Kinemage of the C-alpha trace (Angstrom):
@kinemage 1
@onewidth
@group {chain A} dominant
@subgroup {mainchain}
@vectorlist {calphas} color= white
{ca met a 1} P -44.654 4.778 -15.044
{ca val a 2} L -41.816 3.149 -13.076
{ca thr a 3} L -42.247 -0.530 -11.945
{ca leu a 4} L -41.226 -2.042 -8.737
{ca glu a 5} L -39.003 -4.223 -10.453
{ca glu a 6} L -37.240 -1.328 -12.283
{ca val a 7} L -36.605 0.272 -8.934
{ca tyr a 8} L -35.378 -2.798 -7.278
{ca asn a 9} L -32.785 -3.391 -10.160
{ca glu a 10} L -31.585 0.218 -9.934
{ca val a 11} L -31.059 -0.264 -6.031
{ca val a 12} L -29.255 -3.507 -6.907
{ca leu a 13} L -26.799 -1.852 -9.366
{ca ile a 14} L -26.238 1.015 -6.969
{ca arg a 15} L -25.313 -1.503 -4.073
{ca lys a 16} L -22.799 -3.080 -6.360
{ca ile a 17} L -21.371 0.345 -7.387
{ca leu a 18} L -21.151 1.317 -3.482
{ca thr a 19} L -19.572 -2.146 -2.706
{ca asn a 20} L -16.626 -1.541 -4.967
{ca arg a 21} L -17.578 -4.013 -7.723
{ca trp a 22} L -16.300 -1.768 -10.546
{ca lys a 23} L -12.783 -0.915 -12.031
{ca ile a 24} L -11.454 1.712 -14.576
{ca ile a 25} L -9.522 -0.066 -17.060
{ca gly a 26} L -8.357 1.547 -20.495
{ca asn a 27} L -10.681 4.509 -20.317
{ca gln a 28} L -13.804 2.409 -19.413
{ca leu a 29} L -15.757 2.177 -16.330
{ca ile a 30} L -16.615 -1.400 -15.729
{ca ile a 31} L -19.415 -2.529 -13.116
{ca tyr a 32} L -19.296 -6.142 -12.273
{ca asp a 33} L -21.929 -8.611 -10.991
{ca asp a 34} L -21.540 -10.094 -7.485
{ca asp a 35} L -18.932 -12.776 -8.958
{ca gly a 36} L -16.542 -10.150 -9.831
{ca glu a 37} L -16.147 -11.362 -13.207
{ca thr a 38} L -19.698 -10.900 -15.213
{ca val a 39} L -19.715 -7.410 -16.688
{ca leu a 40} L -23.260 -5.773 -15.974
{ca leu a 41} L -22.462 -2.367 -17.788
{ca lys a 42} L -19.389 -0.513 -19.431
{ca phe a 43} L -18.948 3.045 -20.009
{ca asp a 44} L -16.408 4.949 -22.153
{ca leu a 45} L -15.101 7.921 -19.961
{ca lys a 46} L -14.317 11.075 -21.815
{ca asp a 47} L -13.042 14.588 -20.845
{ca lys a 48} L -14.585 17.888 -21.598
{ca asp a 49} L -13.179 17.833 -25.183
{ca gly a 50} L -14.397 14.381 -25.662
{ca asn a 51} L -11.100 12.761 -25.338
{ca pro a 52} L -10.632 9.238 -23.706
{ca thr a 53} L -9.552 9.788 -20.011
{ca glu a 54} L -9.419 8.080 -16.671
{ca thr a 55} L -9.226 11.402 -14.662
{ca asn a 56} L -11.306 14.471 -14.914
{ca val a 57} L -14.334 12.475 -16.492
{ca tyr a 58} L -16.877 14.737 -17.926
{ca glu a 59} L -18.812 12.425 -19.822
{ca arg a 60} L -20.009 8.606 -19.616
{ca val a 61} L -21.011 6.957 -22.702
{ca pro a 62} L -22.639 3.516 -22.529
{ca thr a 63} L -20.913 0.748 -24.715
{ca ser a 64} L -22.317 -2.456 -25.484
């Protein structure tokens, strides 16, 4: 069962993505907090063959 807090956190993350609080740097999609410096999430971007890419992204792999 999904809690209200989980839904809220997802909505906040979506708002940050839609308000351009993200960058693609070195084949990684990086999502930032409102301060523009604190990293919330990072994803390695890969093409269909599993190679790192910044264009024609087929897969996003979460990183730590």
